[in-house]
N, C-alpha and C positions, 0 to 999 in steps of 0.2 A: 862474560865470555860464552857461557852456555846458551843464553838467549840469542846471542848473535849467531852462533853455529846452528841453532834450531831454525832461525829465520832463513839462513843461507840454504839449508837442506830443503825447506819448503819451496823456495824459488827454483831450485834445481829439479824437484819433482814436478812442479808445474810445467817446466820446460819440456820434460819428458812426455807428459800428458798431451801437451799441445803438438809436439812433433808426431806422436802416435795418431792423434786425431787427424792431422793434416795428411798423413800417409794413408789412412783409411779413406778419407774423403777423395784423395787423388785416385786411388784404386777404383772407387765407385764411379768417378767421373770417366775414367778410361774405359771401363767395362760398358758403361752406358753409351759412350760415343761409338765404340766398336759395334755394339748390337744395333744401334740406330743406322750405321752405315751399311750393315749387312742386310737390312730390310729391303725388299723390292721397292722400286720407285715408280710412282705414277699409277694411272688407272688401268694399265694393261696387265693381263695375266702373265705371270712369270713362266707358265708352262705352255700355253697355247697362243699368247699374244693377242687375245680378244679382250675388248673392253669389259671390265668387271663392274658389277653393281655395288654401290656403297651400302653398307649396313649401318643404319643410323642408331646411335646410342647417345642420348644427351649427356650422361655422366662421363662417358669415355671421351666424347668430343670436347667437353669443357676441360677435362683433366689433362688431356694430351692433344692439343689442337694440331700439332704437326704430324700426327699419325691418324690413319683411317682404316677401319675394317672394311674389307671388300670381299665379294663372292663372285666367282666366275660361273656364268650360266652354261658355258660350253663344256668345261671339264670338271666342274664341281669344286675347284680349289677355293678355299677361303682362308683369309689370314689378314695380318696387319701389314699395311704398306705406308710408305712415306708420302705425304701430300706434296703435290707439285703445284706451285702457284702459277697462275696464268693459263692453265689448261681448262678449256671449257668442259663443264660437267654435262655429259649427255645421258646421265643415269635415268632421267625421266623418260627419254626416248626408249632406252633399253627396257625399262620396266613396263612401258606401255606395249612394246612389242612382245614381251614375255607374257603379259596378261592376255593378249589377243590370241596367242598360240596355244 
């Protein structure tokens, strides 16, 4: 009888651990989704609406391919933005214009 009760207690504690882990995982997923949706979208500066220059970082680009660091030459804003698929990247033109000036 004692062995049976101890086994039942073990199953109950494992259920509690699983429920707590799922709760923590769901909180992390919700916070990650909200932060992602709050990031500016696309290559335009959120302050002055001028196209920004991408800042290349191999590690960051491979780790999080849906995000991109960008810098605005007009107002100096720099930060992380969400990448938009299908938008042509004119950053080479912007960089060549910046280099000439």
